NUMARZA-544727 format. One record per residue: residue in one letter; x, y, z of N, C-alpha, C, O, CB in turn. Coordinates in steps of 0.2 Angstrom, whole numbers, plus 5000, padded with zeros to 4 digits. Atoms other than C-alpha are relative to their C-alpha. Glycine has a CB too. Layout:
NUMARZA-544727
aXYZXYZXYZXYZXYZ
...
***
This chain:
NUMARZA-544727
m500050034994504549414866499649934999499049944999499850045006
n500550065001503949224865499749995007499850035012500549944999
q500550014994502649164877500349985006500150005012499549954998
n499750024994503749074889500450055003500450065010500549944998
k499649944997504949224891499550055003499750085008500550034995
n500549954998503449334893499749985007499650025011499450014995
l500350024994502749224907500550015006500450035011499849935000
v499450004995504449214916500150085002500250095008500649974998
l500049934998504549404915499550035004499650065009500050044993
k500649984996502849434922500149975007500050015012499349974997
i499950034993503249314937500650045003500550065009500249934999
a499449964997504949404940499850075002500050095008500650004995
l500249934998504149574940499550005005499650045010499750044993
l500550004995502649534950500349975007500049995012499449964998
s499750024994503749444963500350065004500350055010500649954999
t499749944996504449614968499450035005499550065010500250064996
c500649984996502649654974500049965007499849995012499349984997
l500050044993502849514988500550045005500350035011500349934998
v499549974995504349614995499750075002499650085008500650024997
s500349934999503549794994499449995004499250035009499950044994
a500750014996501849725001500149985007499749985011499649954996
s499850024993502749655016500150055005500350045011500549955000
l499949954996502949825023499650005007499950025012499850074996
n500450004994501549805035500049935004499649925009499350014999
a500050064997502049625040500150005007499949955011500549964996
v499850004993502749675057499550055004499750065010500750025001
t500449954997501349795061499649975006499550005011499450024996
g500350034995500549665072500449995006500249965011499749934998
l499650014995502049665083500050065005500450065010500749994998
v500049944996501649835090499949995008500350015012499450054998
p500150014993500949765107500749975003500949995009499449965001
e499450034998502549655109500550055001500950055006500249944996
m499449955000503749795105499850055005500350085008500050034993
a500149954994502849915117500249975007500450015011499250015000
a499850034993503149785131500750005000501050005006499749935000
a499350015001504949765125500350075002500950075004500249974994
f499749935000505249955125499550045005499250095002500150034993
p500549974996504250015140500150085001499650125002500049985007
r499849935000505150185140499850044994499950104993500750015002
v500149975007504650225122499250005000498949965001500349954994
s500749985001502950305119499649954995500049934990499850074999
l500450045005501550205110500050034993500149994988499349985002
s500149965007501450335096500749994997500749984990499950075001
a499450015003503350315093500149924998500449914993500650015006
i500050075002503150125093499649994993499849954989499749955005
e500550005006501750145080500450034994500250014988499450035001
l499749975006502950245069500449944997500649954991500550055003
i499750065003503850075066499649984994499949954989500249955005
a500550025005502350035056499950054994499850034988499349985002
t500249945005502150205047500650044997500650074992499650045003
i499449965002503950285046500249974993500550014989500649995005
p499850025007504350175030499650034995499850044989499949924999
s500549965005502850265021500350074998500350094993499350015003
l499749935001503750435023500649994996500750034991500350035007
f499450015004505450365016499849964993500249964988500549955004
q500250025006504450275003499950054995500050054989499349965001
m500049945004504050444996500650024997500750044992499750065005
a499449985003505850484995500249954995500649974990500549995006
g499850055005506150324985499650014994499950014988499849935002
v500349995006504750364973500250064997500350064990499250025002
l499749945003505450544970500749994998500950024993500050055006
g499350015003507250474968500149954995500649954992500449995006
e499950055005506850334957500250024993500749994990499449964999
q499849985006506950424941500750034999501150024994499550064997
v499449975000508550514946500549945000501049944996500250045006
i499650064999509350344951500049964993500549934991499849965006
a500050045006508750264935500450024994500649994990499250004998
k499549975005509750384924500749975001501049974996500050075001
k499450034999511250304932500149935000500549904997500350025007
l500050074999510750124935499649974995499649914994499949985007
g500550035004509350094923499449985005499549985011500349944996
h500550024996507650044929500149935004499949925009499350004996
k499950064997508149864932500550015006500449985011500349954995
g499649994995509649924942499750035006499950025012500650044998
t500449974995508550034952499649955004499549965010499650064998
m500450054997507349894956500549955004500249935010499749954995
l499550044996508849784962500250045006500350015011500649984996
l499849964994509449924973499450015005499550005011500250074998
g500649994996507649944980500049935004499849935010499450014997
l500150064997507649754984500649995005500449965010500149944995
l499550014996509349764992499950045007500050025012500750034997
f500249964994508749905004499549975004499549975010499750074997
c500550044997507249805008500249945004500149935010499449984996
a499750064997508149645012500450015006500349995011500449964994
v499549994995509549715022499750045006499750025011500650044997
g500449964995508449845031499549965004499449975009499750064997
g500550044997507149715034500349955005500049945011499749964995
i499850054995508249585043500550025005500649985010500449944995
i499649984995509449685053499750005007500149985012500250074999
p500350004993508249695068500049935003499949925009499350025000
v499950074998508349505069500649995004500649965010500049954994
f499450014996510149525075500150065005500550055009500550004995
l499949944995510049695083499350035002499150084999500450064996
p500749984998508349715092500050065004499850065010499649945003
l500049934996508649895098499550054996499550054990500750025000
f500549965003507350025095500350054995500050064990499650045005
p499749955005508450155087500249974994500249994988500650045003
v499850045006509150025075499449984996499449994990500449945002
i500650025003507449965071499750064996499550054990499549975004
f500349935003506850145067500450014994500150034989500150055005
v499649985005508350175056499949954994499849974988500750015002
t500150055005508150015046499450004997499349984991500249935003
r500650005003506350035044500050064994499650064990499450015005
c499949955005506850195035500349984993500050004988500450065003
f499750035006507950105023499549954996499549954990500649965002
f500550055003506549975020499550044996499350034991499649965006
g500549965003505350115016500350034993499950034988499850065004
t499749975006506550195003500049944995499949964989500750025002
g500050055005506750024995499349994997499349974991500349945003
c500750015002504850004994499850054994499550044989499550005005
g500149945005504750174985500349994993500050004988500250075003
l499750025007506050124972499749944997499649954991500849985002
l500450055003505149964969499450024997499350004991499949945005
m500749985002503450034967500150044993499850034988499650055005
s499949955006504050174954500349964995500149964989500450065002
s499650045005505250054945499549954997499649934991500649975002
l500450065003503949914943499550034996499450004990499649975006
l500549975004502650034936500350024993500050014988499650065003
t499649985006503950104924500149944995500049944989500650035002
l499850065004504449924918499449974997499449944992500449955004
i500650025003502649874916499850034994499650014989499450005005
v500249965006502350014904500549994995500349994989500150085002
h499550015005503949974895499949944996500049934990500750005003
f500050065003503649794892499349974998499249934994500349955005
f500750025001501749784891499650064997499750124999499749975006
d500549955002500349874882499349975000499249915000500250044994
g500750025001498449874880499849965006499949985011500049954994
q500350044995497549734889500549975005500449965011499549954997
a499550034996499149654895500250045005500450025011500649984995
r499849954995499649814904499550015005499750015011500250074996
s500649994995497949834912500049945005499949955011499450014997
t500050064996498049654918500650005005500549985011500049944995
m499450004996499849674925499950055006500150045011500650024996
i500249954994499249834935499549975005499649985011499850064997
g500550034995497749734942500449955004500349945010499549974996
l499750064997498849584946500550035005500750005011500449964995
n499649974995500049704955499750015006500050005012500350074997
g500449994993498749754968499849935003499949925009499450044998
g500250064998498149574969500649965003500549935009499749964995
i499550044998499849494971500350045007500550005011500650004995
s499849964994500349634984499649985006499849975011499950084999
g500450024995498849584994500149935003500249925009499350014998
l499950074998499249404994500750005003500849965008500049954994
g499350004997501149434998499950035007500350015011500450044995
s500049974994500649545012499749955005499949955011499650075000
a500450054996499449415019500549945002500549935008499449974997
v499650064998500749275018500650035005500849995009500349974993
a499549984996502149385025499850025007500150005012500350064997
t500349984993501049445040499949945004500049935010499450044999
f500150074997500549265043500649975003500749945008499649954996
a499350034998502349205043500350045006500550015011500450004994
a499749964994502849355055499649985006499949985011499950074998
g500450024994501449305067500249935002500249925009499350004998
q499750064998502049125067500750005003500849975008499949954994
l499349994997503849175070500050035007500550035010500450034995
l500049974994503249275085500149955006500349985011499350045001
a499950054995503349115095500750005002500949975008499749934998
f499250004999505249125094500350075002500950075003500349974994
g499849944998505349305099499850054995499850044989500850005000
w500349955005504649465091500550024995500350044990499750065004
n499449975005506349515083500149944995500249964989500650015004
v499950055005506349345074499550014995499649984989499949935004
s500549995005504749395065500350044994500050034989499450045003
f499749965005505849515055500349954995500649984989500550055002
s499750055005506549355046499649994994499949974989500149935004
v500450005006505149365034500350044994500250024988499350025001
y499749965005506149495025500649974996500950004992500250075003
f499550045004507449365019499849994993500249984989500249945004
l500350015006506249345005500350054995500450034989499350015000
g499749955005507049504997500649974996500749994990500250065004
f499450035003508649404993499849964994500149954989500549975004
g500350055005507649274983499750044994499950024988499549955003
v500349965006506749404973500550034996500550044990499550055003
m499449975004508349494969500349954995500449974989500650025005
a499850055005508949334961499649994994499849984988500149935003
l500550015006507349314950500150064996500150054990499350005003
v499949945004507549494944500650004996500650024991499950075005
l499450005003509349484941500049954994500449974989500649985005
a499950055005509149324930499550014995499649994989499949935003
f500650015005507449354921499850074998499350074993499549965003
v500249945003507149544919500550034996501150054999499850055006
p499549975004508049624905500150075001499650105005499849994992
k499849934998508849794906499550044995499350024990500750024998
a500549965003507649934901500250085002500450095007499349995002
s499849934999507950124899499450044997498950014994500650024996
r500649965003506750264894500050004993499450014990500250085002
k500050005007507250244876499649944998499349934992500749994997
d500350065002506350074877499250014999498949984995500049955005
a500749985001504650164878499850014993500250054990499850055005
a500249995007503650164862499850084999499550105004499449964998
p500249935001503450344855499350025002499150075005500250034993
a500749984999501550334856499850005008499350025010499649954997
e500250004993501650294875500350065004500150065009500349935002
k499749954996502650444879499550065001499350094995500750024997
a500549944999501550584887500450064999501050075001499749995006
e499849935001501850764883500150035007499650025011499650054996
k499949974993502550844899499950085000500350114997500749985003
k500249935000501851014903500550035005500650005010499350025001
g499649964995502851144913499550045004498950045002500550044997
g500449954996502151274925499749965006499849915008499550034995
k500450034994500951244939499649944998499349944993499650065003
l500450065001500051084941499250025001499150075006500249945005
p500749984999498151094940499749995007499949945010499549974994
l500350014994497051104955499749945001499749915006499550065002
g500350074999496150944951500549955002500349905005499749994993
l499550054998497750854952500250005007500349955011500650004995
w499949994993498150924969499449975004499549955009500150085001
g500650024996496350884974500049925000499949895006499450024996
l500050085000496650694969500649985005500549935009500249984993
g499550014996498250704979499850015008499949965012500650044999
l500349994993497350774995499549945001499549925007499750075000
l500450054998496050644993500349935001500149905006499549994993
m499650064999497350504992500350015007500349965011500549994995
f499749984993498150585008499549985005499749945010500250075000
v500550014995496550585018499849935000499749905006499450054999
s500350075001495950415012500549955003500349915007499849984993
v499550044997497550325016500150015007500249965011500750014996
m499949984992497850415033499449965004499649945009500050075001
l500650034997496050355038500149925000500049895005499450024997
a500050085000496250175032500649975004500549925007500149984992
t499450034996497950155040499950005008500249965011500650044999
m500250004993497150185057499849925002500049905007499350045001
y500250074998496450005056500749965000500749915004499549974994
v499350035000498249945051500350005007500649955009500450024994
i499649994994499050015066499649995007499949985012500350075001
k500450004994497649995079499649935001499449915006499450055000
a500450064999496849825075500349955005499949925009499949964993
s499650054996498149715084499950035007499849995012500750004998
t500149974994498049835099499349995003499249985009500250075000
l500750014998496149825099499949935003499549925008499550024994
i500150074998496149635100500349985007500049955011500349964994
t499650024994497449625114499750055006499650025011500750025000
a500249964995496749775124499349985003499249995009499950074997
y500750024997494949705125500049935001499549905003499550024994
g500050074998495549525128499749964995499549904997499750005006
y500350055005494949455111500549954998500349894996499850044994
g499550055002496549365108500750035002500850085005500049994993
t499349984999498449375109500350044995500050054990500449935001
a499649965005499749475099500049964994500049994988500750025003
k500050045005499849325088499450004996499450014990500249935002
e500650005003498049325084499850084997499550094993499449985005
g500049935002498149515083500350014993500150054989500250055005
s499650005006499449495069499549974994499649994988500649965000
l500450025006498149395059499550054998499250044992499649945003
a500449955002497049545058500350034994499950054989499950055005
i499749975006498349615046500049954994500049974989500750025002
t500050055005498349455037499350004996499350004990500149935003
f500750005003496449465034500050074996499650074991499550005005
l500049945004496749645028500349994994500150024989500350065004
s499750015006497949585016499649964995499749974989500749975001
l500450045004496849455010499450044996499250024990499649945004
g500549955003495449585007500350044994500050054989499750055005
s499749965005496749684997500149954994500149974988500750025002
f499950055006497149524986499349994996499449994990500249935003
a500750005004495249504982499950064996499650054991499549985006
a500149945003495149684978500450014993500250034988500150065004
g499550005006496649674966499749964994499849974988500749985002
l500250045005495849534957499350024997499150004991499949935002
t500649985002494149614955499950074998499450104995499449995005
y500049935001494549794953499850024993499450064992500750045001
g500149995007494549794934499249994998499050044995500449964995
k500750015001492749724933499650055003499150075000499849935002
l500449954996492049834946500150074997499650114996500350015007
r499949935004492849994937499650004994499350054992500750014999
a500450005006492049944921499350005000499050034996500249934996
k500750004999490349914928499750065003499250095001499849945004
l500249954996490250054940500250074998500050125000500149995007
g499749935001491350194933500250045006500550015010499550044995
s499849964995491550334944499749995007499950015012499950084998
l500450024994490350264957500549955004500349935010499449974999
t499650054997491750134961500450035006500450005011500649984995
l499749974994492550264973499650005006499849995011500350074998
a500550004995490950284983499949935003499949925009499450034997
l500050074998490850094984500649985005500549955010500049954994
a499450014996492650084991499950035006500150005012500650024996
f500149964994492350215004499549975004499549975010499950074999
g500550034996490750135009500249935003500049925009499449994996
i499850064997491549965012500550025005500549985010500449964994
c499649984994492850055023499650025006499850005011500550064997
v500549984994491450125033499849945004499849935010499450044997
l500250074997490849945036500549975004500449945009499749964994
g499450034997492549885040500150035007500249995012500650014996
f499949974994492750015054499549995005499649985011500250074999
l500550014995491049995061500049935003499849925008499350014996
m499950074998491349805062500550005006500449965011500149954995
g499550004995492949835072499750045006499950015012500650044997
g500349964994492049965083499549965004499549975010499850064998
l500650034996490549855087500249935002499849895005499549994995
a499750074998491649695089500049985007500150035012500749994997
s499950024993491549595105500449935000500449905005499349995003
s499650065000492649445099500550014994500550064990499649944999
l499550005005494049405086499650014993499950054989500449945000
l500350015007492949365071499850064997499950084991499449955000
p500249945003492149535068500650054999500650084994499550045005
v499449965001493849615070500349984993500550024989500550005006
w499750025006494549505057499650014994499850034988500149925000
a500449995005493049525046500050084998500050094992499249995001
g499949935002493249715047500650014997500750064992499950045007
s499349995004495049695042500049984993500250024989500549955004
f500150025007494549605027499750054996499950074990499649934999
l500449955003493249735022500550064999500550094993499450025004
l499549945001494549875025500549994995500650044991500350025007
g499550015005495849795015499750004993500050024988500349935001
y500350005007494649765000499850074998500050094992499349965001
g500149945002494049945001500650044998500650084994499650045005
y499349965001495850015002500349984993500550034990500549975005
l499750025007496449914986499550024995499650004989500249935000
i500549985005494849984977500150084999500250104993499349985001
f499949925001495050174981500750024998500850074994499850035006
m499349985002496950174979500250004993500450054990500549965004
p499850005007497150114961499550044996499750074991499949934998
f500549955003495550214957500350074999500350104994499350005003
i499849935000496350374962500750014996500850064992500250025007
q499450005004498050324954499850014993500150044989500449945002
e500250005007497150284938499750074997499850094992499549944999
q500349945002496150444938500550054999500550094994499550025006
a499549955001497750544940500449994994500550044990500550005006
s499650025006498750454926499650014994499950034989500249935001
r500449995006497250464914499850074999499950104993499549955000
s500249935001496550634917500550054999500450104996499550015006
y499449965001498250714918500649974997501149984999500150035008
s499450035004499250614906500550054997501050034996499749954995
a499649955003499950774899500650025004501150055002499650064998
y499549984996500950794914500549945002500949945006499750025007
g499550065000501850624912500049975007499549965011500650024998
e499950044994502550534927499950055006499850025012500749975001
t500149954994502350694938499349995003499249995009500050074997
a500750014997500450664940500049945004499749945010499549994994
t500150064996500650484946500550005006500349985012500349944996
n499649994994502150524957499750055006499850035012500750034998
l500349964995501250664965499549965005499549975011499650064997
v500550044997499850544970500349955005500149945011499549974996
l499750054996501050414976500350045007500450015012500649974996
v499749974995501950544987499450025006499650015012500350074998
f500649984996500250604995499849935004499649935010499450034997
q500150074997499950414998500449985006500249965011500049954994
s499550014995501550395007499950045007500050025012500750004997
v500049964994501350545018499449995004499449995010500050084998
g500650024997499550495022500149945005499949955011499549984996
a499850064996500150325029500550025006500450005012500349954996
f499549984995501550415039499750035006499950025011500650044996
v500249964995500550535048499449975005499250005009499750074997
t500550034997499250415054500049995008499550015011499949934998
p499950004993499950395072499850075003499550075009500749985002
w500249934997499650585075499250004999498950045003500450054996
l500750005000497850555069499749975005499249995009499849984993
g500250044994497650425082500150045006499750045011500549945000
s499949964994498350545095499550055000499350075006500750035000
l500549955000497150675089499349975002499050005006499950034993
f500750034998495650555091500149985007499649985011499949944995
g499950024993496450505107499850065005499650055011500749975002
q500249944996496150685114499350005001499150025006500350064996
a500750004999494350655111499749945004499349955008499650004993
s500250064996494250485118500649955000500949944994499349964997
q499550055000495450355124499849934998500249884997500350005007
d500350065002494250215119500149984993499950024989499350005002
l499950025007494850125104499449994996499450014990500549945000
k500650015003493150075099499750074997499450084992499549965004
t500249945002492650255099500450034994500150074990500050055006
q499549975006494150305088499849964994499850004988500749985002
f500250045006493550165076499350044997499350044991499949935001
f500649975002491850245075500150074997499850094992499550015006
m499949935002492550425073500349994992500250034988500650035004
t499750015006493550355058499549984995499550004989500649945000
a500550025004492050275051499650064998499350064992499549955003
a500449935001491150445052500350044994500050074990499950045006
c499649975005492550515042499949974993499850014988500750015002
f500150035007492350385028499350014998499250014992500249925001
m500749995002490450415028500050074996499750074991499650005006
l500049945003490850595024500349994993500150024988500450055004
l499750015006492050545010499549964995499549974989500749965001
t500550035005490750425003499550044997499350044991499649945004
a500549955003489450565002500350044995500050064990499750045006
v499749955005490650674993500249964994500149994988500750025003
a499950045006491150534981499449994996499449994990500349935002
v500750005003489250504977499950064996499650064991499549975005
w500149945003489050684974500450024994500150044989500150065005
q499549995005490550694963499849964994499849984988500749995002
s500150055005490050544953499350024996499350024990499849935003
v500649985003488250614950500150064996499850074990499550015005
k499949945003488950784945500449994994500450034989500350055005
f499450005005490450734934500049944996500549934993500650015003
t500050065004489950564927500250014993500649974990499449965001
r500049995008489850634909500750024999501050024993499550044998
q499449975001491550714912500649955002501249975001500150075003
d499550044997492450564919500349964994500049914991499749955005
p499750035006493650504905500149925001500049894996500750034999
i499950074999493950334913499349974999499349914996500249995007
h500750035001492050304913499849994993499649944991499550045004
e500150005007491950344895500449944997500249914992500250074997
i499550055003493450234891499749925001499749884997500750005002
t500150064998492850084901499349984997499149924997500049995007
n500750015002491050094894499950014992499450014990499550045004
a500049985007491550134876499849934996499849934990500750024998
***
């Protein structure tokens, strides 16, 4: 593969991140949608933001099955089609049941994109090039989410349903993939890259990583679905400015994607504790805020911590349990999707203790403090047994 073709392939593959990362672009519309659908409960409205995560799990689990029929490129194109069509329908049919169903389609498409992208990166790249692509995956996702969320916020001036127009992007990315990504099948993988797949029960350690991903994502998503409501409820700004909180969160994710590799190499297993600690600061800033800027700053910190702990756990699963092949990575991705999906119920649970949003932010910060303490303890206890730490410091 010559250098020019290699660059075009990288651009085409990474452009799919712009679509899957735009999943939260309409999260800032929750207050506007709540006003538009007064007979629908707030927790149901918030499901518009998180229901795609549940169906994202279905996409992840179904990608390998579909790829046997369509190939990984075909599966990626199908995912883009689901995202594009499912994304724009609410522009023309702004009805709550329709939006709910189309968000399910969007989530399925995101799951297909996530799984097929990782597979194609493994197929076409190796060594440092592969590590760089995985890092850029997170960075470009953060940037794409920021741009899409900002665009959705600006389109809010023309009507909340018009904000869904940002998903027209999916059709443009489809054209890029169709033109510049070659077909790939499982046979394209080099023999040395194929992991031995074990049968039988999965080890407890892998289930533990899945549970850690579930809890971490569930807690972090609280900021995603509550930040805009916090800004409008306390009079810090309008729904448009509330949408910018998600933009800053995405910018934090972009910064994390660009710096994750260096942090991982320097800190080893302590990287996870750092990520959770940053999430603590993010929620504390949101809870202590008395104006827009602290909420936005907390959003940035939360996005940064999120895109540090998420690839850390994914990498830990893929490296430590490589003998289980794609099962290890898919298990963690499934727990990740479920964690995001159930967040509204976590909010309802916290609401039983206090209806004050700031108090709920403090409660979430306390949970992340506990995770930080556990991560530090694990790092001190198992640093010598951490295969990633040994590799990055070899």
